[in-house]
N, C-alpha and C positions, 0 to 999 in steps of 0.2 A: 332543558337539558342541553340542547345544542349551543345556546348562548353561553351557558356556564362552561361548557367544554372549550368554546372559542376563547373566552376570557382566560381560562387556565393555560391553554396552549400558546397563546400569543407570544409570550416571551421566549418560546423555544423553537419557533418556526420562522422561516424566511418569508413565506408568502401565504396569505390566508384569503380564500374566496368564500363568501357567504351567499347561499342561495335560499330565498324564501319567497313565498307567494304573496306575502303581506308587505306592501310598500312601507308602511309605518315601522315595521320591524327592521327593514333594511335601513331606513333613515336613522333609527336609533343605534344600529350596529355599525353604520358607515365609518365612524372614527376609529373603530377597532380593526377593520379589514382593509386589505389592499384592493379588493374588488367586491362589489355587491351587485347582485342581479336577481331578477325573478325568473330568468331563463335557465332551466336546469341544464340543457345541452351546452349552452355557452359557459356555464359555471364550472362544469367538469371537464371541459375540452382540454385544458392544460394541466390538470391536477394529477399528481403522482399518487395521492391517497385521497379517496372519496369516503367521507364519513356520513352516513345517512342517519340523521337524528330527527326522525319524524314519527308520527303514529304508524303502527305496524302495517296497516293496509296501504298506506302511502309508500312505505318502503317496498312492498310487494308490487306496487305500480311502477316505481322508479327503476327497480333492478333490470327489467327487460329492456328499458330504454338506454341502458349504458352502452351496449355494443355499437349502436348507431352514433351516440354522442361522442364516444371515445373508442374508435375501432381498434387502436393499438393496445387497448387494455390498460389496467392500472391495479393498484391495491384498493380493496373495498372492505370497509368495516362498517357495521351497523350498530345502533344502540336501541334496537327495538325491545319491547318488554316480553315478547315471546320469541322462541328461537326455531322451532321445528319448521314452520312454514317458510320462514325467511331462509333457513339453511337449504331447504329443498329448492327454492327459487335461485339461490346463489349457485347451486350445483348445475343449474341449467345454463349458466353463462359460459361463453367460450373459454378455453384454457388460458387465454391471454390475461384473464382476470384472476388475480389471487384474492380469495375472499375469506372473511372471518366474521363470525357472529359475536356480538358483544352486548352486555347489559350491565350497566353500573347499578348497584343495589342501593339507590338513594333517589331522592326527588323532592319536589315541592308540589303542593296543591295549586299554587299560583303559577300561571303560565305566562309566556311572553318574555321578550328579551330584557325588559326592565326588571324582571324578577331574577335574572341570571346572577349567579354567585360563583366566583372562581374557586372558592373553597368547598363547593358542594361535594366534590368527590374525595376530599382529603380524609384518609383513614378508612374509606369505604371499600367493600369488596367490589371488584369489577370482574364479572364472569366473562370468560372468553370461550366460545363454542366453535371448535374447528369444523370446517366443511371439507368436502372432497377436494376443494381447490385451495386449501390453506397451505402456504409454503413456509419453510423455516424463516425466510426473510420477513414475511409479513408478520409472523408470530413474534419475531424479535422487535419489529417496529411497534406492534401493539403493546408489548411489555414495556417498551421505553415510553410510549405515550401515557400509559397508566402510571408509570413512575413519575413522569413530569407533573401530572395533575394530583399526585399524592395518593392514588388509589392502591389497592392490593389485588393483583390479578390472580385468578384461579381458573383452571381449565375444567370444563364440564361438557359432557355430551349434551346436545340440544334437548333430547328427550328427558334427561335427568333434570336439567334446568327448568323445563316447563312443568314437570311434576312438582318440584319444590315450590316454585312461585305460585302455583295454583293454591297451595295450602297457606303460604306465608304472606302473600300479597293480594291475590285476586279474591280469595274467599273473605279476607278481612274487609276488603272494599265492599263486597256485597252485604256482609253483615252490618257494616256501618251505614250503608245506604238504606237498608231495610229498617234499621233502628230509627234513623232519621224520619222515615215515613210514618212509623208508629207514633213517634212523639209529635210530629207535625199534625197528624190526625187528632191527637188529644188536644193540641194547642188550638186547633180550629174551633173547638167547642168550649175551651176554657182558657181565657187570656192570661191566667196566672201561671200556666205551665212553663213558658220560657223564663219569666223572671225568677221563678222558684228553682229552676234547674241549676245544678252545681257543676264542678269540674268533671265529674264522671261522665256526664252527657257530652260535654265539650270535647273531652279526650276521645271518647268512644266513637264519635261521629266525625272526627277530623277528615277521614278518608272520603266521606260523602261529598266533600268539596272538590274532589278531583274532576278533571275535565271529562265530561260524558263521552265526547267523541273519541278521546284517547282510550278510555276504559271500554267502550264498545268494541274497538278493534282488538284490544287485549282479550276480552271475553270470547269473542267470536273465533279468534285464532287459537284459543286454548280450551275450547269447550270440552274436549274429551278428558282433560285433566280436572277442570273446574267442577263439572257436574258431579263426579263421585265425591269430591270434598264437600260440595253443597249438600249432598245426600247425608253425609256423615254429620254435618252440622244440624240438619233438620232432625235426624235421629237423636242427637244429643239433647236438643231442646224438647223433643217429645218425651224423652226419658225424665227430664227435670219436671215437665208438666205432670207426668204420671205420679212422680214422687210427691209433688205438691198436692195433687188431688187426693192422694191416699194419706196425706199427712204423715208420711214415713220419715220422721225426723232423723233417725239413725242413718238411714240410707242416703238421705239428702246431705247430711253432714259429711258422710264419707265421700260423696261426689264432690262437694265443695272443697274438702280437704285435699283431694287428689289434684284438683285444678290449681289450688294454691301452691302445692309442692312442685307441680310442673312449671308454674310461672317462676318459682324461685330458681329452678334449674335453668330455665331460659335466661333469667336475669344474670345468673353467674356466668353463663356462656357469653353473653354480650359484654359483661365487664371484662372477661378474659380477653376478648377480641379487642376491646378498646385499649386495654393495657398493652397488647402487642403492637397496636397502631400508634401509640404515643411515643 
């Protein structure tokens, strides 16, 4: 995510500093940036805008280090996948720091700078979550940044964002990961399982390839929203199980038909958004 952002922003900014703990990432990114370093304090020392594009708990570790690294303050934007904990940490910074939460609604299962794509954000929603320290100037800068990378900014309270993504992103990951576990267990005793699988399994388990470290941070910092959605999913599966057990064809058909219609509504909504973005 950070590499894709750097690639997309490079034509629009005068100076770009990249900070990463992995020397190989910095080596690959060096031709793009004016400065590369593994030293966070050195990296942010002269920056007017600091963008934190790391797993959520790393962001939560870096934010308290900003006042010592840049005592005079600066603009701060993050790209973490959950917002309430980050917003609360941003509110603890001195008033010299103008802060804004951000989350682009896109991504890849592949990580690392070599997987970066400058078009990753094009046409995609970029959620902006104001904090107590958000200023008009920072909000204008963030809107311009999103426009440069081809995104579509919308403002949401952090709590509303976290509730939405629990259902639309975090639960789908858990469902995909669990499905992959079920199929892997079947494949362990039957070598024909994987060769006989079709696109349905491939499409349905794509999210299971996501970085476990990143997803761990997401789930732990949004568990109050994820757990109720997980309960709803379990209840839905239990309902289907009961209908199958009872061989209630009419009720099962009704359940399946409802899900089909809801999928059609979702598809139409996505097509409308794509049309607006084109």
